[in-house]
Structure formats: structure tokens, C-alpha cells
VEXLOTI-531951 format. One record per atom (N, C-alpha, C): residue number from 0; atom name; x, y, z. Coordinates in steps of 0.02 Angstrom, whole numbers. Example, Ala and Ser with C-alpha at 12.3 -4.5 7.8 and 13.67 -1.06 7.14 Angstrom:
2
nr	atom	X	Y	Z
0	N	660	-284	390
0	CA	615	-225	390
0	C	660	-165	390
1	N	642	-112	354
1	CA	684	-53	357
1	C	645	2	394
% end
This chain:
229
nr	atom	X	Y	Z
0	N	2022	-235	2681
0	CA	1955	-244	2654
0	C	1908	-189	2678
1	N	1910	-173	2744
1	CA	1868	-121	2771
1	C	1884	-53	2740
2	N	1949	-41	2729
2	CA	1970	23	2699
2	C	1943	29	2628
3	N	1946	-26	2589
3	CA	1920	-25	2521
3	C	1845	-11	2520
4	N	1808	-42	2567
4	CA	1736	-30	2570
4	C	1721	42	2588
5	N	1761	70	2632
5	CA	1751	140	2651
5	C	1763	187	2592
6	N	1814	171	2552
6	CA	1830	212	2494
6	C	1772	209	2444
7	N	1746	148	2431
7	CA	1689	141	2384
7	C	1629	180	2409
8	N	1615	175	2475
8	CA	1558	210	2505
8	C	1567	285	2499
9	N	1628	309	2511
9	CA	1642	380	2506
9	C	1632	406	2436
10	N	1656	369	2386
10	CA	1647	388	2316
10	C	1572	392	2299
11	N	1534	342	2322
11	CA	1462	341	2309
11	C	1427	401	2340
12	N	1445	417	2402
12	CA	1415	474	2437
12	C	1432	539	2403
13	N	1494	546	2379
13	CA	1514	607	2344
13	C	1474	615	2280
14	N	1465	559	2244
14	CA	1427	561	2182
14	C	1355	581	2194
15	N	1323	549	2243
15	CA	1253	565	2259
15	C	1247	636	2282
16	N	1292	658	2325
16	CA	1291	726	2351
16	C	1299	777	2296
17	N	1347	764	2251
17	CA	1359	810	2195
17	C	1298	817	2151
18	N	1264	762	2138
18	CA	1205	766	2095
18	C	1147	801	2130
19	N	1137	786	2195
19	CA	1081	816	2231
19	C	1089	892	2237
20	N	1151	915	2239
20	CA	1163	987	2245
20	C	1137	1025	2185
21	N	1133	993	2127
21	CA	1114	1030	2067
21	C	1050	1002	2036
22	N	1013	961	2073
22	CA	958	926	2041
22	C	905	973	2013
23	N	894	1031	2044
23	CA	844	1077	2016
23	C	874	1122	1961
24	N	940	1122	1955
24	CA	975	1155	1900
24	C	966	1231	1897
25	N	934	1261	1947
25	CA	921	1333	1944
25	C	986	1373	1944
26	N	1032	1355	1987
26	CA	1096	1392	1989
26	C	1136	1380	1925
27	N	1132	1319	1898
27	CA	1167	1304	1836
27	C	1139	1347	1779
28	N	1073	1349	1775
28	CA	1040	1388	1723
28	C	1061	1462	1726
29	N	1061	1489	1786
29	CA	1080	1559	1796
29	C	1153	1570	1775
30	N	1196	1523	1794
30	CA	1268	1530	1780
30	C	1281	1530	1705
31	N	1252	1481	1668
31	CA	1268	1475	1597
31	C	1237	1532	1556
32	N	1181	1558	1580
32	CA	1149	1614	1544
32	C	1191	1678	1548
33	N	1234	1681	1600
33	CA	1274	1741	1610
33	C	1346	1733	1586
34	N	1361	1679	1551
34	CA	1428	1670	1524
34	C	1440	1723	1471
35	N	1490	1766	1478
35	CA	1503	1819	1429
35	C	1525	1789	1362
36	N	1505	1820	1307
36	CA	1524	1797	1241
36	C	1600	1795	1233
37	N	1634	1841	1267
37	CA	1707	1844	1263
37	C	1740	1781	1291
38	N	1702	1743	1331
38	CA	1730	1683	1362
38	C	1713	1620	1322
39	N	1684	1629	1262
39	CA	1663	1571	1222
39	C	1697	1568	1154
40	N	1752	1603	1148
40	CA	1785	1609	1083
40	C	1819	1544	1061
41	N	1841	1504	1109
41	CA	1873	1440	1093
41	C	1860	1391	1149
42	N	1875	1328	1136
42	CA	1858	1275	1184
42	C	1895	1283	1250
43	N	1959	1300	1248
43	CA	1998	1307	1309
43	C	1971	1364	1353
44	N	1955	1421	1323
44	CA	1929	1478	1361
44	C	1861	1462	1391
45	N	1818	1431	1350
45	CA	1751	1413	1374
45	C	1755	1363	1432
46	N	1798	1313	1425
46	CA	1805	1263	1477
46	C	1827	1295	1543
47	N	1876	1338	1539
47	CA	1901	1372	1598
47	C	1846	1409	1634
48	N	1802	1443	1596
48	CA	1748	1481	1627
48	C	1695	1435	1657
49	N	1680	1380	1622
49	CA	1629	1334	1647
49	C	1653	1296	1709
50	N	1718	1290	1717
50	CA	1746	1257	1777
50	C	1752	1304	1837
51	N	1749	1368	1824
51	CA	1764	1418	1874
51	C	1721	1410	1937
52	N	1755	1399	1994
52	CA	1723	1394	2060
52	C	1673	1336	2065
53	N	1675	1289	2020
53	CA	1630	1231	2025
53	C	1653	1187	2083
54	N	1606	1160	2120
54	CA	1623	1121	2180
54	C	1634	1047	2164
55	N	1602	1022	2111
55	CA	1608	951	2095
55	C	1613	941	2019
56	N	1635	882	1999
56	CA	1636	865	1928
56	C	1565	864	1900
57	N	1518	843	1941
57	CA	1448	842	1919
57	C	1425	912	1900
58	N	1444	960	1940
58	CA	1425	1029	1926
58	C	1457	1054	1860
59	N	1520	1036	1850
59	CA	1554	1055	1788
59	C	1517	1025	1728
60	N	1500	960	1732
60	CA	1465	927	1678
60	C	1397	959	1665
61	N	1362	977	1718
61	CA	1297	1008	1710
61	C	1303	1076	1675
62	N	1356	1112	1692
62	CA	1367	1177	1659
62	C	1381	1167	1585
63	N	1422	1117	1568
63	CA	1437	1104	1498
63	C	1373	1085	1461
64	N	1335	1039	1490
64	CA	1273	1015	1460
64	C	1225	1072	1447
65	N	1211	1112	1498
65	CA	1161	1164	1491
65	C	1186	1225	1451
66	N	1251	1237	1452
66	CA	1276	1291	1409
66	C	1265	1271	1336
67	N	1280	1208	1319
67	CA	1271	1186	1251
67	C	1197	1185	1231
68	N	1154	1161	1276
68	CA	1082	1161	1262
68	C	1057	1232	1248
69	N	1083	1279	1285
69	CA	1062	1349	1279
69	C	1090	1382	1216
70	N	1150	1362	1195
70	CA	1186	1400	1144
70	C	1197	1366	1077
71	N	1190	1300	1073
71	CA	1201	1265	1010
71	C	1133	1245	981
72	N	1120	1270	922
72	CA	1056	1257	888
72	C	1062	1195	844
73	N	1008	1157	841
73	CA	1008	1098	797
73	C	998	1121	725
74	N	1038	1095	679
74	CA	1037	1117	610
74	C	985	1076	570
75	N	923	1096	577
75	CA	869	1061	542
75	C	874	1068	466
76	N	898	1125	442
76	CA	905	1135	370
76	C	953	1085	339
77	N	1008	1072	374
77	CA	1057	1023	349
77	C	1026	954	345
78	N	985	936	394
78	CA	953	871	395
78	C	902	865	338
79	N	859	917	332
79	CA	807	915	280
79	C	837	912	210
80	N	892	947	200
80	CA	923	950	134
80	C	978	898	123
81	N	986	854	174
81	CA	1036	801	171
81	C	1106	829	156
82	N	1123	884	189
82	CA	1187	917	178
82	C	1241	885	221
83	N	1301	882	194
83	CA	1359	860	233
83	C	1390	922	265
84	N	1391	924	331
84	CA	1419	982	365
84	C	1478	962	409
85	N	1518	1010	427
85	CA	1575	998	471
85	C	1550	989	542
86	N	1558	928	569
86	CA	1533	914	636
86	C	1589	913	688
87	N	1646	942	671
87	CA	1701	946	719
87	C	1681	989	778
88	N	1715	980	834
88	CA	1701	1020	894
88	C	1712	1094	881
89	N	1766	1111	846
89	CA	1782	1181	833
89	C	1729	1214	790
90	N	1709	1180	736
90	CA	1658	1207	692
90	C	1591	1215	728
91	N	1573	1167	769
91	CA	1510	1170	806
91	C	1510	1231	853
92	N	1566	1242	886
92	CA	1570	1300	931
92	C	1568	1365	892
93	N	1603	1368	836
93	CA	1606	1430	797
93	C	1538	1447	766
94	N	1504	1396	740
94	CA	1441	1408	705
94	C	1380	1410	752
95	N	1390	1383	813
95	CA	1335	1379	861
95	C	1276	1339	833
96	N	1293	1292	789
96	CA	1241	1252	756
96	C	1273	1187	731
97	N	1236	1132	739
97	CA	1261	1068	712
97	C	1207	1015	717
98	N	1227	953	704
98	CA	1183	895	714
98	C	1213	854	771
99	N	1184	795	784
99	CA	1203	757	844
99	C	1278	744	849
100	N	1311	728	794
100	CA	1383	714	797
100	C	1422	776	819
101	N	1400	834	796
101	CA	1433	896	817
101	C	1424	909	891
102	N	1363	898	916
102	CA	1350	906	988
102	C	1396	859	1028
103	N	1397	796	1007
103	CA	1436	746	1044
103	C	1511	761	1042
104	N	1536	784	984
104	CA	1607	800	977
104	C	1626	861	1019
105	N	1583	911	1020
105	CA	1598	971	1060
105	C	1595	954	1135
106	N	1545	915	1155
106	CA	1540	896	1226
106	C	1603	859	1247
107	N	1626	813	1206
107	CA	1687	775	1222
107	C	1748	821	1226
108	N	1753	868	1178
108	CA	1811	913	1177
108	C	1814	955	1240
109	N	1756	980	1263
109	CA	1756	1020	1324
109	C	1772	976	1385
110	N	1744	916	1386
110	CA	1760	869	1441
110	C	1834	852	1442
111	N	1862	838	1383
111	CA	1934	823	1379
111	C	1975	880	1408
112	N	1955	942	1391
112	CA	1991	1000	1416
112	C	1983	1009	1491
113	N	1926	985	1517
113	CA	1913	989	1589
113	C	1941	929	1627
114	N	1976	884	1591
114	CA	2006	824	1620
114	C	1953	776	1647
115	N	1897	772	1612
115	CA	1844	725	1629
115	C	1839	674	1572
116	N	1845	609	1588
116	CA	1845	558	1536
116	C	1777	556	1501
117	N	1780	556	1435
117	CA	1718	559	1395
117	C	1729	523	1329
118	N	1678	488	1305
118	CA	1681	456	1240
118	C	1620	475	1199
119	N	1627	471	1133
119	CA	1571	480	1087
119	C	1546	411	1067
120	N	1481	401	1070
120	CA	1450	337	1054
120	C	1404	345	994
121	N	1412	302	945
121	CA	1367	301	887
121	C	1319	243	894
122	N	1258	255	871
122	CA	1209	201	875
122	C	1141	219	848
123	N	1091	182	870
123	CA	1023	190	846
123	C	982	226	900
124	N	940	273	879
124	CA	900	309	927
124	C	828	318	902
125	N	781	311	948
125	CA	710	320	932
125	C	693	394	942
126	N	710	433	893
126	CA	701	505	897
126	C	629	524	883
127	N	615	590	883
127	CA	549	615	869
127	C	525	589	801
128	N	465	563	800
128	CA	438	537	738
128	C	446	462	731
129	N	483	430	777
129	CA	491	358	774
129	C	424	325	789
130	N	408	272	753
130	CA	346	236	765
130	C	361	162	772
131	N	321	128	812
131	CA	333	57	823
131	C	322	19	758
132	N	366	-28	746
132	CA	364	-67	684
132	C	420	-47	638
133	N	446	14	648
133	CA	503	37	609
133	C	566	7	639
134	N	610	-19	597
134	CA	673	-45	620
134	C	729	-11	580
135	N	767	30	614
135	CA	820	68	581
135	C	873	19	554
136	N	897	33	495
136	CA	946	-12	463
136	C	1017	11	472
137	N	1026	73	494
137	CA	1094	98	505
137	C	1092	149	562
138	N	1149	159	595
138	CA	1152	207	651
138	C	1128	276	629
139	N	1092	310	673
139	CA	1064	375	656
139	C	1076	429	709
140	N	1119	413	759
140	CA	1126	460	814
140	C	1195	452	847
141	N	1214	504	884
141	CA	1276	503	923
141	C	1264	536	990
142	N	1294	508	1042
142	CA	1287	536	1109
142	C	1352	524	1147
143	N	1352	536	1212
143	CA	1414	530	1252
143	C	1404	487	1313
144	N	1461	463	1338
144	CA	1464	434	1405
144	C	1523	468	1440
145	N	1513	483	1504
145	CA	1565	515	1544
145	C	1580	473	1605
146	N	1643	474	1626
146	CA	1662	436	1685
146	C	1662	482	1745
147	N	1617	469	1791
147	CA	1606	512	1849
147	C	1612	470	1913
148	N	1664	484	1953
148	CA	1675	446	2015
148	C	1677	371	2001
149	N	1718	353	1951
149	CA	1731	283	1933
149	C	1670	247	1905
150	N	1620	284	1883
150	CA	1560	254	1853
150	C	1544	291	1788
151	N	1529	253	1735
151	CA	1510	283	1672
151	C	1437	304	1673
152	N	1424	364	1647
152	CA	1355	391	1645
152	C	1340	416	1574
153	N	1276	414	1556
153	CA	1256	436	1489
153	C	1235	509	1487
154	N	1252	541	1431
154	CA	1232	610	1418
154	C	1213	615	1344
155	N	1155	645	1331
155	CA	1135	658	1262
155	C	1117	733	1257
156	N	1166	773	1238
156	CA	1156	846	1237
156	C	1106	865	1182
157	N	1108	829	1126
157	CA	1063	845	1071
157	C	990	845	1093
158	N	973	797	1135
158	CA	903	790	1157
158	C	889	832	1220
159	N	938	872	1240
159	CA	929	913	1300
159	C	890	977	1286
160	N	874	988	1223
160	CA	837	1048	1204
160	C	773	1028	1168
161	N	716	1053	1191
161	CA	652	1036	1161
161	C	616	1099	1139
162	N	580	1094	1085
162	CA	540	1150	1060
162	C	467	1130	1062
163	N	425	1173	1091
163	CA	353	1160	1092
163	C	316	1222	1068
164	N	257	1212	1041
164	CA	216	1267	1018
164	C	167	1288	1072
165	N	165	1351	1088
165	CA	118	1378	1137
165	C	76	1432	1104
166	N	29	1460	1142
166	CA	-12	1515	1115
166	C	30	1576	1098
167	N	88	1580	1130
167	CA	133	1637	1118
167	C	184	1622	1063
168	N	180	1562	1035
168	CA	228	1543	983
168	C	272	1486	1006
169	N	330	1477	973
169	CA	375	1422	990
169	C	414	1438	1053
170	N	418	1388	1098
170	CA	454	1397	1161
170	C	507	1344	1168
171	N	567	1366	1188
171	CA	623	1320	1198
171	C	625	1297	1271
172	N	629	1232	1281
172	CA	632	1205	1349
172	C	698	1168	1359
173	N	723	1169	1420
173	CA	782	1130	1438
173	C	758	1063	1465
174	N	790	1010	1444
174	CA	771	943	1466
174	C	829	910	1502
175	N	822	901	1566
175	CA	876	870	1606
175	C	872	794	1605
176	N	822	766	1570
176	CA	812	694	1570
176	C	872	656	1544
177	N	909	686	1497
177	CA	965	650	1465
177	C	1032	671	1493
178	N	1032	698	1553
178	CA	1094	715	1588
178	C	1107	664	1642
179	N	1159	624	1634
179	CA	1177	570	1680
179	C	1118	522	1688
180	N	1092	498	1631
180	CA	1033	456	1631
180	C	1048	385	1652
181	N	1000	353	1684
181	CA	1005	284	1705
181	C	1008	239	1644
182	N	1057	194	1639
182	CA	1062	149	1581
182	C	998	109	1567
183	N	960	92	1620
183	CA	899	54	1610
183	C	844	96	1577
184	N	847	161	1585
184	CA	802	206	1550
184	C	829	226	1482
185	N	894	238	1480
185	CA	927	261	1419
185	C	919	210	1362
186	N	922	145	1379
186	CA	919	92	1329
186	C	850	89	1295
187	N	800	120	1324
187	CA	734	121	1294
187	C	733	162	1229
188	N	781	207	1223
188	CA	782	252	1165
188	C	849	251	1127
189	N	902	224	1158
189	CA	968	224	1128
189	C	998	154	1128
190	N	1022	133	1069
190	CA	1056	69	1063
190	C	1124	79	1030
191	N	1178	69	1066
191	CA	1245	83	1038
191	C	1268	29	990
192	N	1308	50	940
192	CA	1338	1	894
192	C	1381	-49	933
193	N	1421	-24	979
193	CA	1462	-67	1022
193	C	1421	-82	1084
194	N	1398	-144	1090
194	CA	1350	-162	1143
194	C	1379	-154	1213
195	N	1445	-149	1218
195	CA	1475	-136	1284
195	C	1448	-72	1314
196	N	1432	-24	1271
196	CA	1408	41	1295
196	C	1334	43	1311
197	N	1304	-16	1317
197	CA	1237	-18	1347
197	C	1242	-4	1422
198	N	1299	-23	1451
198	CA	1312	-15	1523
198	C	1259	-52	1565
199	N	1236	-108	1539
199	CA	1186	-149	1574
199	C	1218	-212	1601
200	N	1191	-238	1656
200	CA	1215	-302	1682
200	C	1198	-358	1632
201	N	1140	-353	1601
201	CA	1120	-402	1551
201	C	1105	-365	1485
202	N	1151	-371	1438
202	CA	1144	-336	1374
202	C	1085	-363	1334
203	N	1054	-319	1295
203	CA	998	-339	1254
203	C	1019	-340	1180
204	N	979	-373	1139
204	CA	993	-375	1067
204	C	958	-317	1033
205	N	979	-304	971
205	CA	946	-250	933
205	C	874	-268	917
206	N	859	-332	910
206	CA	789	-353	899
206	C	747	-337	960
207	N	776	-347	1018
207	CA	741	-331	1080
207	C	730	-256	1085
208	N	779	-218	1064
208	CA	775	-145	1066
208	C	715	-120	1026
209	N	701	-153	969
209	CA	646	-132	926
209	C	581	-171	940
210	N	579	-208	994
210	CA	521	-250	1009
210	C	462	-209	1036
211	N	403	-239	1034
211	CA	342	-207	1060
211	C	348	-195	1135
212	N	380	-242	1170
212	CA	388	-235	1243
212	C	429	-173	1260
213	N	484	-163	1224
213	CA	526	-104	1236
213	C	490	-40	1217
214	N	450	-43	1164
214	CA	412	16	1144
214	C	361	36	1197
215	N	329	-13	1227
215	CA	282	1	1281
215	C	317	34	1340
216	N	376	9	1357
216	CA	415	37	1412
216	C	437	108	1395
217	N	457	120	1332
217	CA	479	186	1311
217	C	421	236	1317
218	N	363	218	1294
218	CA	305	262	1297
218	C	285	277	1369
219	N	290	226	1411
219	CA	274	235	1482
219	C	322	284	1514
220	N	386	279	1495
220	CA	436	325	1524
220	C	424	397	1501
221	N	409	405	1437
221	CA	396	471	1410
221	C	335	502	1443
222	N	284	460	1454
222	CA	223	484	1487
222	C	238	506	1558
223	N	277	465	1594
223	CA	294	482	1663
223	C	336	545	1666
224	N	382	553	1619
224	CA	425	613	1617
224	C	384	675	1606
225	N	333	671	1563
225	CA	290	730	1550
225	C	250	748	1611
226	N	232	699	1652
226	CA	196	712	1715
226	C	243	746	1765
227	N	305	719	1770
227	CA	353	746	1817
227	C	371	818	1801
228	N	375	834	1736
228	CA	394	901	1716
228	C	338	951	1725
% end
């Protein structure tokens, strides 16, 4: 019994330590910005480079997340024109452009190649432009969950990139909020089709997800995040 407790404690400490080492993401940002184009020709080559000399699985995941945020553009034209595009991992990497399904598929493909368990999750998301009172009738988003030190964590690479308008024009920002996000925060904006992937002790209903109470909590979180940033 004591040995089992020690193992659980050790796993927890490794997980916390791994995350704290990269919490400011400065080294990760520098690393992914310097990835040579020659190392991004295919998923296997890219994975090998992103794993190079990484100390923890957390660091590998952060490199994957921020490389994609930096290099994969959201295909707004396809969305506006209601175009059907190839959202496979290979196509997303080759085109450097996709929608949420393409982001999620590529992230999973790189994780699979890095021997990190990862799944693609489809569901409902309160994206930019969502307003209270709106209730989505069908899934509109895709994201990932990864298994890190025997615990599942959420990742939404699509939302890891933000665009804002400044006096100098449009500026691209990196958003670490959706990297290994807390399920209690993640549920404020994401509701999976398969409710198992809420990863909550007490699962909520889709009606609760669209409730005024949840909307107030979502706005409060967004407000707090803008202060923290």
C-alpha cells in the first residue's frame, strides 16, 4: 500500500514539475520558431525534431502545441464559403492551413508518432461570436485530450492562436490557456458529444452547458484571463 502511494505521489510530482518548467513558455517559443523548414516535410520528421532533447512529455506536448499555433493558419475562407476541405493530418501539414478538425487530427498524428496517447473529441463550443441564448443544434468544433502521467488533459490547438487589431495593424498572439486546461474551466466553453470526455466528477447536461449560470462563469473566466495576460 505504501509503495503504491509513493508511486502515485511520484507521478504527481513529475507532472507538476514538468509543467512548472515550461509555464512561461519562453524556451518553447524560441525552440519552435527556430525549427528548420527541412524538418517539417512530414509528420515523422517533424515529430522527431520536436522531441529532440525534450526533458518531459509535457515539454514535447508544449512544443507540438506552439509549433502548430505558430505555423498552421485557420482557414477562414473555407468557413465563410462553406467549403468542404481535406482535414486529414497530412493535408493540414502540407497546406499549413485548416479548420478545427484539421488541427485536432494533426495534433493527434504528431502525438501518436511521439508515443503519447491522444484522442480527437467532437462537440459543441462557444467560439468567438457566441451569445447567450443561442443553443447550438449540432457539434461545431473538435479538440483533443492527451494522457499525461496517467491523467487525461485537454488541448485545443485551434484556439491557441488569437488575432487582435492594434495601431500597427493585426497582431497574432499565442494563447496558452487551452494547453492542458482544467476540465472545470474547459467545460465552460466546450461540451463533448460523448459526455465521458467532460472529465468531471459530476457530469453536466447540455442544457446546463447553455444555461445563464454557465455563461456568467464563462464570461468571468474570460475576464480573468484577459487580466492575467
